C-alpha positions as CSV (number, residue, x, y, z in Angstrom):
1,M,4.0,16.2,10.1
2,N,0.5,17.2,11.1
3,E,0.3,18.6,14.6
4,N,-2.4,17.4,17.1
5,V,-3.4,14.7,14.8
6,T,-4.0,11.1,15.8
7,I,-4.5,8.3,13.4
8,T,-7.5,6.2,14.4
9,G,-7.6,3.7,11.6
10,G,-6.4,2.5,8.2
11,H,-7.5,0.1,5.5
12,I,-5.9,-1.0,2.2
13,K,-8.3,-0.8,-0.7
14,D,-7.8,-2.9,-3.8
15,D,-4.1,-3.5,-2.7
16,M,-3.4,0.0,-4.0
17,F,-5.0,2.8,-2.0
18,C,-5.4,3.6,1.7
19,H,-8.6,4.7,3.3
20,Y,-7.8,6.2,6.7
21,S,-9.4,8.0,9.6
22,Y,-8.0,10.5,12.1
23,S,-8.9,12.9,14.9
24,K,-7.5,16.4,15.3
25,E,-7.6,18.6,18.4
26,V,-8.6,22.0,17.1
27,A,-9.1,23.6,20.5
28,K,-8.9,22.5,24.1
29,G,-11.5,19.7,24.6
30,I,-12.7,20.0,21.0
31,T,-11.8,17.3,18.5
32,D,-12.6,17.0,14.8
33,K,-12.8,13.5,13.2
34,A,-12.5,12.7,9.5
35,T,-12.3,9.7,7.2
36,I,-10.4,10.0,4.0
37,K,-10.8,7.7,0.9
38,S,-7.6,8.5,-0.9
39,Q,-6.9,7.5,-4.5
40,R,-3.2,8.0,-4.2
41,P,-1.2,4.7,-4.7
42,I,0.4,3.6,-1.4
43,H,4.1,3.3,-1.0
44,D,5.8,-0.1,-0.6
45,D,6.8,0.9,3.0
46,M,3.1,1.0,4.0
47,K,2.6,-2.4,2.4
48,A,5.5,-3.7,4.4
49,A,4.1,-2.1,7.6
50,F,0.8,-3.9,7.1
51,R,2.5,-7.1,6.2
52,K,4.3,-7.2,9.6
53,L,0.9,-7.6,11.2
54,N,0.0,-10.8,9.4
55,P,1.4,-13.3,11.8
56,H,-0.2,-11.4,14.7
57,L,-3.6,-12.0,13.1
58,A,-2.9,-15.7,13.0
59,V,-1.7,-16.0,16.6
60,I,-4.4,-13.7,18.1
61,C,-7.1,-15.7,16.3
62,E,-5.6,-18.9,17.7
63,E,-5.0,-20.3,14.3
64,V,-1.2,-20.5,15.0
65,H,0.3,-21.1,18.5
66,N,2.9,-18.6,19.6
67,L,5.4,-21.5,20.3
68,E,5.4,-22.3,16.6
69,I,7.0,-19.0,15.8
70,G,10.6,-18.1,16.5
71,D,10.9,-14.4,15.7
72,I,7.6,-12.9,14.8
73,D,9.4,-9.8,13.3
74,K,11.4,-11.9,10.8
75,M,8.9,-13.5,8.5
76,P,10.1,-14.4,5.0
77,V,9.4,-11.9,2.2
78,R,9.1,-12.8,-1.5
79,P,12.2,-11.7,-3.5
80,E,11.3,-9.1,-6.1
81,N,12.5,-11.2,-9.0
82,M,10.7,-14.4,-7.9
83,P,7.3,-15.1,-9.5
84,L,4.4,-15.4,-7.0
85,D,3.5,-19.0,-7.9
86,E,7.2,-20.1,-7.5
87,W,7.4,-18.3,-4.1
88,E,4.2,-20.0,-2.8
89,K,5.5,-23.4,-3.8
90,S,8.8,-22.8,-2.0
91,L,7.1,-22.1,1.4
92,E,7.2,-24.8,4.0
93,G,6.1,-25.4,7.6
94,I,5.1,-22.4,9.6
95,D,6.0,-20.0,6.8
96,K,3.4,-21.7,4.5
97,K,0.8,-21.6,7.3
98,L,1.3,-17.9,8.1
99,Y,1.2,-17.0,4.3
100,A,-2.6,-17.7,4.4
101,F,-3.2,-14.7,6.7
102,V,-3.3,-11.1,5.4
103,V,-4.1,-8.0,7.5
104,S,-5.8,-5.3,5.4
105,G,-7.1,-3.0,8.2
106,I,-6.4,-1.7,11.7
107,Q,-8.3,0.3,14.2
108,Y,-6.7,2.3,17.0
109,D,-9.0,2.5,20.0
110,G,-9.2,3.9,23.5
111,S,-6.7,5.9,25.5
112,G,-4.6,5.5,28.7
113,E,-5.1,2.0,30.2
114,N,-7.7,1.2,27.6
115,E,-5.6,2.0,24.6
116,G,-5.2,-0.8,22.0
117,V,-5.8,-2.0,18.5
118,I,-8.1,-4.2,16.5
119,L,-6.8,-6.1,13.4
120,I,-9.0,-6.8,10.4
121,G,-8.0,-9.3,7.7
122,K,-8.6,-12.7,6.2
123,K,-7.4,-16.3,6.0
124,T,-7.2,-17.9,2.5
125,L,-8.3,-21.5,2.6
126,S,-6.9,-24.4,0.5
127,T,-10.0,-24.2,-1.7
128,G,-9.1,-20.6,-2.6
129,D,-12.0,-19.2,-0.6
130,S,-11.3,-16.8,2.2
131,V,-12.6,-16.3,5.8
132,Q,-12.8,-12.7,7.1
133,L,-11.2,-12.3,10.5
134,T,-11.4,-9.5,13.1
135,T,-9.5,-9.7,16.3
136,P,-10.9,-8.7,19.7
137,K,-9.4,-5.4,20.9
138,I,-5.8,-6.0,22.2
139,V,-5.2,-3.6,25.1
140,W,-1.5,-2.6,25.6
141,E,-1.5,-2.5,29.4
142,A,-3.6,-5.5,30.3
143,S,-3.2,-8.0,27.5
144,S,-1.9,-11.5,27.9
145,Y,-0.9,-11.7,24.3
146,F,2.5,-13.3,24.0
147,F,3.8,-10.9,21.4
148,I,2.3,-7.7,22.8
149,N,5.5,-5.7,22.6
150,E,6.1,-6.6,19.0
151,L,2.5,-5.8,18.1
152,R,2.7,-2.5,19.8
153,V,5.8,-1.5,17.8
154,A,4.3,-2.8,14.5
155,A,1.1,-0.9,15.1
156,R,3.0,2.3,15.9
157,D,5.1,2.0,12.8
158,L,2.0,1.5,10.6
159,A,0.4,4.6,12.2
160,D,3.6,6.6,11.3
161,E,3.3,5.3,7.7
162,I,-0.4,6.4,7.5
163,M,0.6,9.8,8.8
164,L,3.3,10.1,6.1
165,Y,0.8,9.0,3.5
166,M,-1.5,11.8,4.9
167,D,1.3,14.2,4.4
168,G,1.9,13.1,0.7
169,K,4.1,10.1,0.8
170,Q,3.0,7.6,-1.9
171,A,4.3,5.2,-4.6
172,P,6.6,6.9,-7.1
173,R,4.8,8.1,-10.3
174,A,5.5,6.2,-13.4
175,I,7.3,8.3,-16.0
176,Q,6.1,7.9,-19.5
177,T,8.6,8.6,-22.3
178,E,8.0,9.0,-26.0
179,M,9.1,6.0,-28.1
180,E,11.4,6.9,-31.0
181,F,11.1,4.7,-34.1
182,P,14.1,4.5,-36.5
183,V,13.6,6.0,-39.9
184,E,14.7,3.6,-42.6
185,E,17.0,4.7,-45.4
186,G,15.1,6.4,-48.2
187,E,12.2,7.5,-45.9
188,E,11.6,10.8,-44.3
189,D,9.8,11.6,-41.1
190,E,6.5,13.3,-42.1
191,D,6.7,15.5,-39.1
192,I,10.0,17.0,-40.0
193,K,9.8,16.7,-43.8
194,P,10.0,20.3,-45.2
195,K,6.9,21.3,-47.2
196,K,7.4,22.8,-50.6
197,R,6.0,26.2,-51.1
198,G,5.1,27.6,-54.5
199,R,6.9,30.7,-55.7
200,R,5.3,33.6,-57.4
201,G,5.5,33.0,-61.1
202,S,6.5,29.3,-60.8
203,K,4.9,26.5,-62.7
204,E,3.1,25.3,-59.5
205,N,1.6,28.8,-59.1
206,P,1.5,30.5,-62.4
207,V,0.7,34.3,-62.4
208,N,-1.3,35.7,-65.1
209,I,-0.4,39.3,-66.0
210,D,-2.9,41.1,-68.1
């Protein structure tokens, strides 16, 4: 784990990579800031951490009332073996409503009493078009947001995932294996077929002796 490093933001790019920013205290009172546009595929754990913020985007932007949600930490997740179109058709009620919201970015801002987060994402409309959404800054200590504790935990968990990504955690690499094709009877593999060599004095390589 990186010491003296604070994650200040993260954004999913093309549903595959993470662009993140951080600050690092290099000496007392001196801080370096950097933004990294990584091309390493993100782990499913990071996708899940971003996904936990989706309902918060809907509630903070007043598209969904908090009383419509029972447990904001227990939103349904599509089974791995279920096709996306089938999953979308199976959603009903509040689950279908929340499915339209996707968080793709987060900003960590401020310190002390002014510390909080800003969520960045979109809402997909029934037409297929989307509306970009950015929440106001939600301050931990003075916010009236109903799910403030759940949001704080989810934001912290995402920061941890970004830190792990920074340290090298990523999606497993796909392993390519060579395909073996069966050799039918009467055929020989050209790569292993022994080559005939002419012998001195043979018919293939006659030797003339004067």
